Biopython code that builds the backbone (N, CA, C, O; Angstrom):
import numpy as np
from Bio.PDB.StructureBuilder import StructureBuilder

atoms = [
    (1, "MET", "N", (393.190, -39.365, 162.666)),
    (1, "MET", "CA", (393.765, -39.527, 161.289)),
    (1, "MET", "C", (392.637, -39.208, 160.351)),
    (1, "MET", "O", (391.924, -40.118, 159.929)),
    (2, "ASP", "N", (392.448, -37.986, 160.014)),
    (2, "ASP", "CA", (391.266, -37.659, 159.182)),
    (2, "ASP", "C", (392.014, -37.148, 157.848)),
    (2, "ASP", "O", (392.991, -36.400, 157.811)),
    (3, "LYS", "N", (391.317, -37.736, 156.744)),
    (3, "LYS", "CA", (391.862, -37.380, 155.481)),
    (3, "LYS", "C", (391.374, -36.046, 154.786)),
    (3, "LYS", "O", (391.709, -35.674, 153.661)),
    (4, "LYS", "N", (390.558, -35.421, 155.622)),
    (4, "LYS", "CA", (390.030, -34.165, 155.117)),
    (4, "LYS", "C", (390.554, -33.039, 155.941)),
    (4, "LYS", "O", (390.873, -33.161, 157.123)),
    (5, "ILE", "N", (390.626, -31.894, 155.226)),
    (5, "ILE", "CA", (391.026, -30.622, 155.965)),
    (5, "ILE", "C", (389.826, -30.223, 156.794)),
    (5, "ILE", "O", (388.696, -30.259, 156.306)),
    (6, "PRO", "N", (390.059, -29.830, 158.080)),
    (6, "PRO", "CA", (388.835, -29.314, 158.926)),
    (6, "PRO", "C", (388.253, -27.981, 158.310)),
    (6, "PRO", "O", (388.956, -27.129, 157.766)),
    (7, "PRO", "N", (387.005, -27.912, 158.447)),
    (7, "PRO", "CA", (386.269, -26.843, 157.719)),
    (7, "PRO", "C", (386.691, -25.407, 158.193)),
    (7, "PRO", "O", (386.578, -24.472, 157.400)),
    (8, "HIS", "N", (387.132, -25.222, 159.348)),
    (8, "HIS", "CA", (387.672, -23.931, 159.899)),
    (8, "HIS", "C", (388.908, -23.576, 159.204)),
    (8, "HIS", "O", (389.126, -22.394, 158.937)),
    (9, "LYS", "N", (389.800, -24.566, 158.863)),
    (9, "LYS", "CA", (391.007, -24.335, 158.248)),
    (9, "LYS", "C", (390.680, -24.062, 156.703)),
    (9, "LYS", "O", (391.255, -23.157, 156.099)),
    (10, "GLU", "N", (389.721, -24.897, 156.090)),
    (10, "GLU", "CA", (389.475, -24.607, 154.770)),
    (10, "GLU", "C", (388.961, -23.210, 154.483)),
    (10, "GLU", "O", (389.307, -22.579, 153.484)),
    (11, "ALA", "N", (388.117, -22.750, 155.405)),
    (11, "ALA", "CA", (387.666, -21.264, 155.374)),
    (11, "ALA", "C", (388.930, -20.386, 155.488)),
    (11, "ALA", "O", (389.060, -19.465, 154.683)),
    (12, "ALA", "N", (389.744, -20.575, 156.303)),
    (12, "ALA", "CA", (390.982, -19.656, 156.503)),
    (12, "ALA", "C", (391.854, -19.690, 155.205)),
    (12, "ALA", "O", (392.332, -18.679, 154.691)),
    (13, "PHE", "N", (392.009, -20.980, 154.726)),
    (13, "PHE", "CA", (392.812, -21.121, 153.595)),
    (13, "PHE", "C", (392.366, -20.334, 152.454)),
    (13, "PHE", "O", (393.189, -19.731, 151.766)),
    (14, "GLN", "N", (391.040, -20.296, 152.191)),
    (14, "GLN", "CA", (390.445, -19.493, 151.033)),
    (14, "GLN", "C", (390.740, -18.061, 151.122)),
    (14, "GLN", "O", (391.044, -17.408, 150.124)),
    (15, "VAL", "N", (390.644, -17.478, 152.486)),
    (15, "VAL", "CA", (391.009, -16.070, 152.622)),
    (15, "VAL", "C", (392.401, -15.857, 152.362)),
    (15, "VAL", "O", (392.788, -14.926, 151.656)),
    (16, "ILE", "N", (393.215, -16.735, 152.937)),
    (16, "ILE", "CA", (394.682, -16.552, 152.679)),
    (16, "ILE", "C", (395.137, -16.698, 151.251)),
    (16, "ILE", "O", (396.018, -15.971, 150.792)),
    (17, "ASN", "N", (394.535, -17.639, 150.545)),
    (17, "ASN", "CA", (394.838, -17.786, 149.039)),
    (17, "ASN", "C", (394.484, -16.629, 148.361)),
    (17, "ASN", "O", (395.125, -16.344, 147.349)),
    (18, "ARG", "N", (393.494, -15.842, 148.769)),
    (18, "ARG", "CA", (392.980, -14.637, 147.966)),
    (18, "ARG", "C", (394.010, -13.407, 148.368)),
    (18, "ARG", "O", (394.298, -12.479, 147.613)),
    (19, "GLN", "N", (394.454, -13.571, 149.574)),
    (19, "GLN", "CA", (395.507, -12.469, 149.979)),
    (19, "GLN", "C", (396.821, -12.552, 149.310)),
    (19, "GLN", "O", (397.408, -11.566, 148.863)),
    (20, "PHE", "N", (397.290, -13.843, 149.252)),
    (20, "PHE", "CA", (398.697, -14.038, 148.752)),
    (20, "PHE", "C", (398.537, -14.887, 147.554)),
    (20, "PHE", "O", (398.504, -16.110, 147.691)),
    (21, "THR", "N", (398.428, -14.300, 146.311)),
    (21, "THR", "CA", (398.433, -15.075, 144.988)),
    (21, "THR", "C", (399.734, -15.341, 144.511)),
    (21, "THR", "O", (400.713, -14.729, 144.936)),
    (22, "GLY", "N", (399.800, -16.289, 143.586)),
    (22, "GLY", "CA", (400.937, -16.611, 142.939)),
    (22, "GLY", "C", (401.577, -17.829, 143.419)),
    (22, "GLY", "O", (401.307, -18.226, 144.552)),
    (23, "ASP", "N", (402.461, -18.514, 142.624)),
    (23, "ASP", "CA", (403.052, -19.761, 143.076)),
    (23, "ASP", "C", (404.567, -19.695, 143.357)),
    (23, "ASP", "O", (405.144, -20.739, 143.659)),
    (24, "ASN", "N", (405.236, -18.553, 143.278)),
    (24, "ASN", "CA", (406.540, -18.520, 143.665)),
    (24, "ASN", "C", (406.893, -18.740, 145.065)),
    (24, "ASN", "O", (406.008, -18.618, 145.912)),
    (25, "ALA", "N", (407.988, -19.025, 145.380)),
    (25, "ALA", "CA", (408.479, -19.385, 146.777)),
    (25, "ALA", "C", (408.004, -18.452, 147.898)),
    (25, "ALA", "O", (407.511, -18.816, 148.966)),
    (26, "LYS", "N", (408.255, -17.029, 147.443)),
    (26, "LYS", "CA", (407.881, -15.966, 148.342)),
    (26, "LYS", "C", (406.394, -15.929, 148.779)),
    (26, "LYS", "O", (406.047, -15.708, 149.940)),
    (27, "GLN", "N", (405.545, -16.164, 147.747)),
    (27, "GLN", "CA", (404.127, -16.325, 148.064)),
    (27, "GLN", "C", (403.795, -17.353, 148.839)),
    (27, "GLN", "O", (403.041, -17.219, 149.803)),
    (28, "GLN", "N", (404.375, -18.580, 148.460)),
    (28, "GLN", "CA", (404.068, -19.762, 149.240)),
    (28, "GLN", "C", (404.488, -19.450, 150.677)),
    (28, "GLN", "O", (403.671, -19.703, 151.562)),
    (29, "CYS", "N", (405.625, -18.951, 150.992)),
    (29, "CYS", "CA", (406.071, -18.616, 152.369)),
    (29, "CYS", "C", (405.133, -17.745, 153.070)),
    (29, "CYS", "O", (404.800, -17.964, 154.235)),
    (30, "ALA", "N", (404.646, -16.639, 152.297)),
    (30, "ALA", "CA", (403.647, -15.696, 152.969)),
    (30, "ALA", "C", (402.354, -16.484, 153.372)),
    (30, "ALA", "O", (401.851, -16.371, 154.490)),
    (31, "ARG", "N", (401.837, -17.310, 152.358)),
    (31, "ARG", "CA", (400.613, -18.038, 152.712)),
    (31, "ARG", "C", (400.915, -19.007, 154.029)),
    (31, "ARG", "O", (400.124, -19.064, 154.970)),
    (32, "LEU", "N", (401.931, -19.626, 153.990)),
    (32, "LEU", "CA", (402.215, -20.468, 155.124)),
    (32, "LEU", "C", (402.417, -19.797, 156.312)),
    (32, "LEU", "O", (401.889, -20.249, 157.327)),
    (33, "LEU", "N", (403.160, -18.692, 156.370)),
    (33, "LEU", "CA", (403.412, -17.951, 157.615)),
    (33, "LEU", "C", (401.888, -17.426, 158.116)),
    (33, "LEU", "O", (401.552, -17.524, 159.296)),
    (34, "GLN", "N", (401.141, -16.943, 157.238)),
    (34, "GLN", "CA", (399.937, -16.347, 157.533)),
    (34, "GLN", "C", (399.068, -17.480, 158.255)),
    (34, "GLN", "O", (398.430, -17.212, 159.274)),
    (35, "ALA", "N", (399.070, -18.678, 157.721)),
    (35, "ALA", "CA", (398.280, -19.881, 158.415)),
    (35, "ALA", "C", (398.850, -20.129, 159.696)),
    (35, "ALA", "O", (398.101, -20.396, 160.636)),
    (36, "LEU", "N", (400.232, -20.066, 159.867)),
    (36, "LEU", "CA", (400.895, -20.479, 161.125)),
    (36, "LEU", "C", (400.598, -19.519, 162.173)),
    (36, "LEU", "O", (400.598, -19.841, 163.361)),
    (37, "LYS", "N", (400.328, -18.272, 161.733)),
    (37, "LYS", "CA", (399.979, -17.314, 162.804)),
    (37, "LYS", "C", (398.504, -17.550, 163.446)),
    (37, "LYS", "O", (398.156, -16.966, 164.472)),
    (38, "VAL", "N", (397.682, -18.452, 162.754)),
    (38, "VAL", "CA", (396.385, -18.784, 163.350)),
    (38, "VAL", "C", (396.324, -20.153, 163.986)),
    (38, "VAL", "O", (395.740, -20.293, 165.061)),
    (39, "PHE", "N", (396.924, -21.211, 163.346)),
    (39, "PHE", "CA", (396.861, -22.533, 163.748)),
    (39, "PHE", "C", (398.047, -23.373, 163.299)),
    (39, "PHE", "O", (398.779, -22.946, 162.406)),
    (40, "SER", "N", (398.265, -24.534, 163.871)),
    (40, "SER", "CA", (399.297, -25.453, 163.368)),
    (40, "SER", "C", (398.819, -26.007, 162.030)),
    (40, "SER", "O", (397.624, -26.060, 161.739)),
    (41, "ILE", "N", (399.840, -26.433, 161.196)),
    (41, "ILE", "CA", (399.433, -26.915, 159.900)),
    (41, "ILE", "C", (400.442, -28.031, 159.451)),
    (41, "ILE", "O", (401.666, -27.962, 159.563)),
    (42, "ASN", "N", (399.729, -29.057, 158.930)),
    (42, "ASN", "CA", (400.707, -30.280, 158.542)),
    (42, "ASN", "C", (400.982, -30.099, 157.094)),
    (42, "ASN", "O", (400.307, -29.306, 156.438)),
    (43, "THR", "N", (401.976, -30.820, 156.546)),
    (43, "THR", "CA", (402.406, -30.744, 155.155)),
    (43, "THR", "C", (401.248, -31.157, 154.187)),
    (43, "THR", "O", (401.180, -30.611, 153.085)),
    (44, "PHE", "N", (400.318, -32.119, 154.568)),
    (44, "PHE", "CA", (399.194, -32.401, 153.849)),
    (44, "PHE", "C", (398.298, -31.135, 153.555)),
    (44, "PHE", "O", (397.893, -30.832, 152.432)),
    (45, "GLU", "N", (398.038, -30.424, 154.737)),
    (45, "GLU", "CA", (397.184, -29.161, 154.665)),
    (45, "GLU", "C", (397.823, -28.117, 153.958)),
    (45, "GLU", "O", (397.171, -27.383, 153.216)),
    (46, "ALA", "N", (399.088, -27.979, 154.128)),
    (46, "ALA", "CA", (399.894, -26.826, 153.381)),
    (46, "ALA", "C", (399.847, -27.138, 151.863)),
    (46, "ALA", "O", (399.581, -26.239, 151.065)),
    (47, "SER", "N", (400.082, -28.307, 151.489)),
    (47, "SER", "CA", (400.104, -28.644, 150.079)),
    (47, "SER", "C", (398.695, -28.601, 149.488)),
    (47, "SER", "O", (398.525, -27.919, 148.477)),
    (48, "ARG", "N", (397.715, -29.236, 150.000)),
    (48, "ARG", "CA", (396.372, -29.235, 149.491)),
    (48, "ARG", "C", (395.703, -27.987, 149.583)),
    (48, "ARG", "O", (395.143, -27.563, 148.572)),
    (49, "GLY", "N", (395.670, -27.229, 150.801)),
    (49, "GLY", "CA", (394.921, -26.099, 151.111)),
    (49, "GLY", "C", (395.491, -24.905, 150.766)),
    (49, "GLY", "O", (394.741, -23.954, 150.547)),
    (50, "LEU", "N", (396.892, -24.751, 150.659)),
    (50, "LEU", "CA", (397.523, -23.570, 150.373)),
    (50, "LEU", "C", (398.344, -23.473, 149.159)),
    (50, "LEU", "O", (398.871, -22.416, 148.811)),
    (51, "GLY", "N", (398.459, -24.660, 148.468)),
    (51, "GLY", "CA", (399.283, -24.610, 147.282)),
    (51, "GLY", "C", (400.753, -24.577, 147.496)),
    (51, "GLY", "O", (401.508, -24.192, 146.604)),
    (52, "VAL", "N", (401.182, -24.980, 148.680)),
    (52, "VAL", "CA", (402.606, -24.977, 148.912)),
    (52, "VAL", "C", (403.176, -26.258, 148.389)),
    (52, "VAL", "O", (402.808, -27.324, 148.881)),
    (53, "TYR", "N", (404.116, -26.212, 147.351)),
    (53, "TYR", "CA", (404.440, -27.312, 146.685)),
    (53, "TYR", "C", (405.439, -28.156, 147.453)),
    (53, "TYR", "O", (405.422, -29.374, 147.278)),
    (54, "HIS", "N", (406.337, -27.588, 148.319)),
    (54, "HIS", "CA", (407.272, -28.481, 149.103)),
    (54, "HIS", "C", (407.264, -27.760, 150.519)),
    (54, "HIS", "O", (408.100, -26.906, 150.815)),
    (55, "PRO", "N", (406.287, -28.161, 151.337)),
    (55, "PRO", "CA", (406.085, -27.482, 152.656)),
    (55, "PRO", "C", (407.518, -27.463, 153.508)),
    (55, "PRO", "O", (407.832, -26.449, 154.130)),
    (56, "PRO", "N", (408.321, -28.584, 153.499)),
    (56, "PRO", "CA", (409.369, -28.612, 154.431)),
    (56, "PRO", "C", (410.510, -27.465, 153.809)),
    (56, "PRO", "O", (411.301, -26.933, 154.588)),
    (57, "ALA", "N", (410.516, -27.216, 152.690)),
    (57, "ALA", "CA", (411.413, -26.254, 152.026)),
    (57, "ALA", "C", (410.958, -24.851, 152.462)),
    (57, "ALA", "O", (411.770, -24.011, 152.849)),
    (58, "ARG", "N", (409.694, -24.632, 152.390)),
    (58, "ARG", "CA", (409.140, -23.274, 152.703)),
    (58, "ARG", "C", (409.280, -23.085, 154.318)),
    (58, "ARG", "O", (409.484, -21.961, 154.777)),
    (59, "VAL", "N", (409.169, -24.167, 155.114)),
    (59, "VAL", "CA", (409.371, -24.064, 156.517)),
    (59, "VAL", "C", (410.746, -23.630, 156.780)),
    (59, "VAL", "O", (410.963, -22.743, 157.605)),
    (60, "LEU", "N", (411.697, -24.209, 156.122)),
    (60, "LEU", "CA", (413.201, -23.976, 156.279)),
    (60, "LEU", "C", (413.432, -22.424, 155.825)),
    (60, "LEU", "O", (414.154, -21.697, 156.507)),
    (61, "GLN", "N", (412.866, -22.009, 154.790)),
    (61, "GLN", "CA", (413.005, -20.646, 154.458)),
    (61, "GLN", "C", (412.600, -19.722, 155.525)),
    (61, "GLN", "O", (413.308, -18.760, 155.820)),
    (62, "LEU", "N", (411.331, -20.011, 156.199)),
    (62, "LEU", "CA", (410.863, -19.270, 157.191)),
    (62, "LEU", "C", (411.744, -19.278, 158.346)),
    (62, "LEU", "O", (412.052, -18.228, 158.911)),
    (63, "ARG", "N", (412.171, -20.436, 158.727)),
    (63, "ARG", "CA", (413.156, -20.459, 159.840)),
    (63, "ARG", "C", (414.366, -19.614, 159.566)),
    (63, "ARG", "O", (414.814, -18.905, 160.467)),
    (64, "LYS", "N", (414.922, -19.643, 158.381)),
    (64, "LYS", "CA", (415.990, -18.806, 158.101)),
    (64, "LYS", "C", (415.834, -17.397, 158.096)),
    (64, "LYS", "O", (416.794, -16.631, 158.172)),
    (65, "GLN", "N", (414.469, -16.975, 157.995)),
    (65, "GLN", "CA", (414.064, -15.597, 158.140)),
    (65, "GLN", "C", (414.025, -15.218, 159.716)),
    (65, "GLN", "O", (413.948, -14.046, 160.085)),
    (66, "GLY", "N", (414.086, -16.322, 160.622)),
    (66, "GLY", "CA", (414.080, -15.952, 162.032)),
    (66, "GLY", "C", (412.803, -16.413, 162.632)),
    (66, "GLY", "O", (412.572, -16.093, 163.798)),
    (67, "HIS", "N", (411.920, -17.150, 161.947)),
    (67, "HIS", "CA", (410.708, -17.518, 162.700)),
    (67, "HIS", "C", (410.909, -18.844, 163.336)),
    (67, "HIS", "O", (411.491, -19.758, 162.752)),
    (68, "ASP", "N", (410.404, -18.949, 164.590)),
    (68, "ASP", "CA", (410.664, -20.010, 165.402)),
    (68, "ASP", "C", (409.522, -21.154, 165.255)),
    (68, "ASP", "O", (408.550, -21.207, 166.009)),
    (69, "ILE", "N", (409.730, -21.959, 164.312)),
    (69, "ILE", "CA", (408.656, -23.074, 163.822)),
    (69, "ILE", "C", (409.193, -24.356, 164.329)),
    (69, "ILE", "O", (410.349, -24.750, 164.177)),
    (70, "VAL", "N", (408.171, -25.007, 164.989)),
    (70, "VAL", "CA", (408.479, -26.282, 165.765)),
    (70, "VAL", "C", (407.956, -27.427, 164.707)),
    (70, "VAL", "O", (406.950, -27.198, 164.035)),
    (71, "THR", "N", (408.566, -28.483, 164.601)),
    (71, "THR", "CA", (407.958, -29.613, 163.849)),
    (71, "THR", "C", (407.619, -30.753, 164.908)),
    (71, "THR", "O", (408.380, -31.075, 165.821)),
    (72, "VAL", "N", (406.429, -31.290, 164.671)),
    (72, "VAL", "CA", (406.021, -32.492, 165.302)),
    (72, "VAL", "C", (405.548, -33.469, 164.400)),
    (72, "VAL", "O", (405.060, -33.060, 163.346)),
    (73, "TRP", "N", (405.603, -34.755, 164.626)),
    (73, "TRP", "CA", (405.137, -35.686, 163.523)),
    (73, "TRP", "C", (403.841, -36.339, 164.052)),
    (73, "TRP", "O", (403.591, -36.641, 165.219)),
    (74, "GLN", "N", (403.031, -36.504, 162.903)),
    (74, "GLN", "CA", (401.642, -37.110, 163.104)),
    (74, "GLN", "C", (401.360, -38.021, 161.978)),
    (74, "GLN", "O", (401.974, -37.895, 160.919)),
    (75, "THR", "N", (400.491, -38.906, 162.145)),
    (75, "THR", "CA", (400.051, -39.847, 161.138)),
    (75, "THR", "C", (398.707, -39.380, 160.742)),
    (75, "THR", "O", (397.794, -39.133, 161.529)),
    (76, "ILE", "N", (398.655, -39.270, 159.316)),
    (76, "ILE", "CA", (397.321, -38.875, 158.631)),
    (76, "ILE", "C", (396.990, -40.086, 157.685)),
    (76, "ILE", "O", (397.803, -40.940, 157.333)),
    (77, "GLU", "N", (395.710, -40.023, 157.343)),
    (77, "GLU", "CA", (395.213, -40.928, 156.263)),
    (77, "GLU", "C", (394.889, -40.028, 155.076)),
    (77, "GLU", "O", (394.160, -39.041, 155.173)),
    (78, "ALA", "N", (395.505, -40.449, 153.896)),
    (78, "ALA", "CA", (395.354, -39.812, 152.644)),
    (78, "ALA", "C", (394.115, -40.160, 152.052)),
    (78, "ALA", "O", (393.399, -40.983, 152.622)),
    (79, "GLU", "N", (393.729, -39.582, 150.861)),
    (79, "GLU", "CA", (392.506, -39.692, 150.171)),
    (79, "GLU", "C", (392.393, -41.196, 149.834)),
    (79, "GLU", "O", (391.285, -41.722, 149.934)),
    (80, "ASN", "N", (393.441, -41.913, 149.447)),
    (80, "ASN", "CA", (393.401, -43.327, 149.016)),
    (80, "ASN", "C", (393.360, -44.256, 150.169)),
    (80, "ASN", "O", (393.350, -45.464, 149.931)),
    (81, "GLY", "N", (393.332, -43.798, 151.482)),
    (81, "GLY", "CA", (393.333, -44.591, 152.629)),
    (81, "GLY", "C", (394.638, -44.909, 153.199)),
    (81, "GLY", "O", (394.709, -45.483, 154.285)),
    (82, "ASP", "N", (395.707, -44.564, 152.517)),
    (82, "ASP", "CA", (396.937, -44.982, 152.942)),
    (82, "ASP", "C", (397.333, -44.071, 154.127)),
    (82, "ASP", "O", (396.955, -42.899, 154.099)),
    (83, "LYS", "N", (398.055, -44.518, 155.146)),
    (83, "LYS", "CA", (398.440, -43.673, 156.212)),
    (83, "LYS", "C", (399.851, -43.187, 155.928)),
    (83, "LYS", "O", (400.666, -43.892, 155.334)),
    (84, "HIS", "N", (400.106, -42.021, 156.346)),
    (84, "HIS", "CA", (401.404, -41.286, 156.126)),
    (84, "HIS", "C", (401.876, -40.586, 157.333)),
    (84, "HIS", "O", (401.028, -40.066, 158.058)),
    (85, "ARG", "N", (403.139, -40.507, 157.642)),
    (85, "ARG", "CA", (403.799, -39.717, 158.753)),
    (85, "ARG", "C", (404.113, -38.290, 158.157)),
    (85, "ARG", "O", (404.935, -38.195, 157.245)),
    (86, "VAL", "N", (403.576, -37.364, 158.576)),
    (86, "VAL", "CA", (403.855, -36.062, 158.061)),
    (86, "VAL", "C", (404.317, -35.118, 159.210)),
    (86, "VAL", "O", (404.083, -35.365, 160.393)),
    (87, "GLY", "N", (404.971, -34.049, 158.787)),
    (87, "GLY", "CA", (405.315, -32.982, 159.764)),
    (87, "GLY", "C", (404.088, -32.054, 160.020)),
    (87, "GLY", "O", (403.304, -31.733, 159.127)),
    (88, "CYS", "N", (403.997, -31.673, 161.250)),
    (88, "CYS", "CA", (403.028, -30.716, 161.526)),
    (88, "CYS", "C", (403.716, -29.611, 162.192)),
    (88, "CYS", "O", (404.395, -29.802, 163.201)),
    (89, "TYR", "N", (403.544, -28.342, 161.605)),
    (89, "TYR", "CA", (404.284, -27.120, 162.035)),
    (89, "TYR", "C", (403.544, -26.255, 162.899)),
    (89, "TYR", "O", (402.334, -26.094, 162.739)),
    (90, "LEU", "N", (404.225, -25.658, 163.849)),
    (90, "LEU", "CA", (403.513, -24.707, 164.852)),
    (90, "LEU", "C", (404.640, -23.537, 164.963)),
    (90, "LEU", "O", (405.849, -23.701, 165.128)),
    (91, "LEU", "N", (403.936, -22.331, 164.832)),
    (91, "LEU", "CA", (404.683, -21.127, 165.028)),
    (91, "LEU", "C", (404.780, -20.815, 166.586)),
    (91, "LEU", "O", (403.789, -20.404, 167.190)),
    (92, "ARG", "N", (405.923, -21.008, 167.180)),
    (92, "ARG", "CA", (405.954, -20.771, 168.577)),
    (92, "ARG", "C", (405.830, -19.286, 168.922)),
    (92, "ARG", "O", (406.545, -18.397, 168.460)),
    (93, "SER", "N", (404.836, -19.134, 169.788)),
    (93, "SER", "CA", (404.539, -17.809, 170.384)),
    (93, "SER", "C", (404.119, -16.742, 169.330)),
    (93, "SER", "O", (403.814, -15.602, 169.682)),
    (94, "GLY", "N", (404.111, -17.136, 168.042)),
    (94, "GLY", "CA", (403.707, -16.233, 167.039)),
    (94, "GLY", "C", (404.671, -15.084, 166.778)),
    (94, "GLY", "O", (404.333, -14.054, 166.193)),
    (95, "VAL", "N", (405.978, -15.341, 167.280)),
    (95, "VAL", "CA", (406.906, -14.231, 167.152)),
    (95, "VAL", "C", (408.051, -14.678, 166.226)),
    (95, "VAL", "O", (408.261, -15.874, 166.024)),
    (96, "SER", "N", (408.792, -13.701, 165.664)),
    (96, "SER", "CA", (409.899, -13.948, 164.909)),
    (96, "SER", "C", (411.132, -13.614, 165.748)),
    (96, "SER", "O", (411.054, -12.824, 166.689)),
    (97, "HIS", "N", (412.253, -14.211, 165.407)),
    (97, "HIS", "CA", (413.482, -14.032, 166.044)),
    (97, "HIS", "C", (414.360, -13.357, 165.042)),
    (97, "HIS", "O", (415.520, -13.756, 164.931)),
    (98, "GLU", "N", (413.941, -12.412, 164.329)),
    (98, "GLU", "CA", (414.712, -11.767, 163.365)),
    (98, "GLU", "C", (415.701, -10.867, 163.917)),
    (98, "GLU", "O", (415.378, -10.211, 164.907)),
    (99, "SER", "N", (416.924, -10.731, 163.394)),
    (99, "SER", "CA", (417.865, -9.704, 163.938)),
    (99, "SER", "C", (417.789, -8.436, 163.279)),
    (99, "SER", "O", (418.515, -7.509, 163.637)),
]
sb = StructureBuilder()
sb.init_structure("model")
sb.init_model(0)
sb.init_chain("A")
sb.init_seg("    ")
for serial, (resi, resn, name, xyz) in enumerate(atoms, 1):
    if name == "N":
        sb.init_residue(resn, " ", resi, " ")
    sb.init_atom(name, np.array(xyz, "f"), 0.0, 1.0, " ", f" {name:<3s}", serial, name[0])
structure = sb.get_structure()
């Protein structure tokens, strides 16, 4: 239950944020998908590290595009010390099930 984003993810987020600029839903989905291709990501990390304003909505959009994203629950500690149950997302096999 760490309240900080791991350094390897922070570094990756910086690269991803430079690649996919903008705050519209399409760009948020692109940033989130790019991160999911490398590692699992929870809602805290997506929001803080990638500027994804509503991670569950972006995950739903990616699923509707055919991406096989699994959600597991984890408890994290926020900056203020409170514990929160958040979704942790994993792109299964890194493949899309688009038709």
